[in-house]
N, C-alpha and C positions, 0 to 999 in steps of 0.2 A: 504493500500500500504506500509506504513512504519511500519505496525503492531501496530498502535495506535488506539485502539477501542474507538474513541471519537464520533462516530455516524455521522461523516461528509461524510461517503461514501454511504449514502442512497440517491438515485436519483441524483447522481453526476457523473454518468458514462461518460457523454459527457465531462464534465469538467476534469474528471480524465484522459480520453484518450488524451485530448488536452495537459494536463500537462505532461503525459508520452511521447508524441511525441516531446515535447520540451526538456524533461529531458534526453532522450536517446542520441541524438546528443551532448548535453552538456556534458554528462558523458564521451562519447568517446573522445571529444575534451580535456576534463580534463585529461583523461588517457594518451593521446598523449603528452600533455604538461608536465606531470609528468615523462614520459619516457625520454623526451629530457633534462630535468633539472638534 
């Protein structure tokens, strides 16, 4: 995901999807906060 080949992305699809679904709204909130400041 971050382009780091450390081998942690094997069999971690469920965990990865959970992290992604948390990260996307977080990033959009972060972008909005940066626009306002």
